[in-house]
N, C-alpha and C positions, 0 to 999 in steps of 0.2 A: 817242534820249532820250525821245520822246513815249511809247512803249511801256512804258518802264520807269516813268515817271511815273503812267500808268494802271495798271499793275500794282500799284504801291505804294498807290494810292488805293483799288483794289479790296480790297487786302488789309487796308486800314484799316477799310473798310465791314464786310468780313467778320469782323473781330476784335470789333467792337462786337456783331455777331449773335451771334458764338460765346460772348461772355461772358454774355450775359444770357438766351438762350433756354434751353430744357431740353435738357440735353446726354445724360442717361440716365434710363430709368425702370427701377427694379428692383421686382419683385414676388416675394414670398414668403410663405407661410403667410396669405394674404389680405390681408397689408399692401402697399401700394403708395407707394413714394416715389421722386419726381422730384428731380433736382439738376441745377444749372447749372455752369458752369465756376467761378463765382464761389463757389458752394457748396463745390465742391471745395477751392478755395483756402483759405475760412474753416474748412474741417473741422478744421484743425490749431492753431485759434486761442486754444487754452485750455492754460494751464499751461506746461510746459516746451517744449512744442512752438510756441510762438509765433515764435521766429526762423525755424521751418521755413515758417510762414505767409508772411512777408517774403520768403523765398528762392523759394517757389514762385510768388508773384504777381509777383515781379521776372523770374524766368527765363520765366513762361510769357505773362505779359500786359504787363508795363510795358516791359521791354527790347525786344520786338518792336515796340510801338506806338512807342517812341522812335525805334528804327531806322527804321521806314517813315515817320514825320513828318520825320525828318532827311533822307530821301532826298527826299521831297516838296519840303522848305524849299530843298534844295541845287540840285535839277534843275527843278522846276517853271517857273520863270521863264525859264530857258534853252531849255526844250521850247516856250515861246511866242515865242521869238525875242529875249527881252529880256537884259540883262546879267545876271549872276548876282548872287544874293541877298547883301546886306551881308556875311552871316557863313557864306556858301555853302560855303566851304572848310573852315571848322571843322565845319560840320554834316556835310558829307560823311565828313571824318576821323572824327567821332563815329559816324557809320553805319557805316563800316567797322570800328572798333573794337569795335562791339556785335554784329558779324556771328556771331563764335563763341559769344556769351553768349545769343543769343535762340534759346531752345530748344523752340520750337513743336514741331519735328518730332520731337524724342525723346519730348515729351510724348503725342503721338498713337500713336506706336509703343508706348509704356508702358500706355496705354489699351487699345490693340488686344490686348495679351498678357494684360492683366487681365481683359477681357471673355472671352476663350478660357476662363481659368482658372475665372471666376465662372459660366459659362453653365450648368455642371452642377449648381448650388446654387440657382438662382433664375431666374425669366423675366426676360430683359432686353429693354427696348426701347431702341432707339436714337434719341436725339430729333434735331430738326434742328440743333442746335448741334454734335454730332458731324460731320455732313456738312458743316456750315460750316466748323469747325475744319479738317476734311481739305481742303476746297476751299483755305483759308487757306494749308495748308502747300504744295499744289501751286502755287498763284500766287506763293508766296515763292521757290519753287525756280525756276520759270519768271523771275521777276523776276532772281534771282542769276544764272541762266544767259544771259540776254539783255544784261545790264550788262557792258559792257567798261570794267574800270576806268581802264584808261589812257586811253581816250578820254573819260571822264568827267573825269579829272584835267587832262589837256590843253585840254578846253572851259572849265572853270572858270578856268583860268590865261587863257585868250585873252579871256574875256568879263568878266574882273574889272572892276569899275567903276573908272572913271579918278579 
């Protein structure tokens, strides 16, 4: 359980770095443009594409962060040997419900495909947020691999507050 908590905390730190650091640098025709993950989300924020901004922000940033925070809230007290958190069962249930909707992995695959397509048109520079986001995806996959949901549910039941 400690490994799961540490991986979730690591993923949260990586997510903060991935959102604010430069993600890509594109240079063509003497113009250089850097963008962060936040810039990519806000790129659709005008006109009829505004709902797309909310969808992209939710699927790439908000839901993964909410899922990781729920895992931390539900499991961190038990990893320290304490009773489960007051609403630990509900938090873990939320984390499990959000698992299919937290699509950071899909985003990084889409970015990689787009980079291959754009590479012939302009010079691309991959920023630290790209590598941070790639590490975030790996840490999230490791977290999901190490987590035995049955054991977590049993531990949550056993350590419920009296």
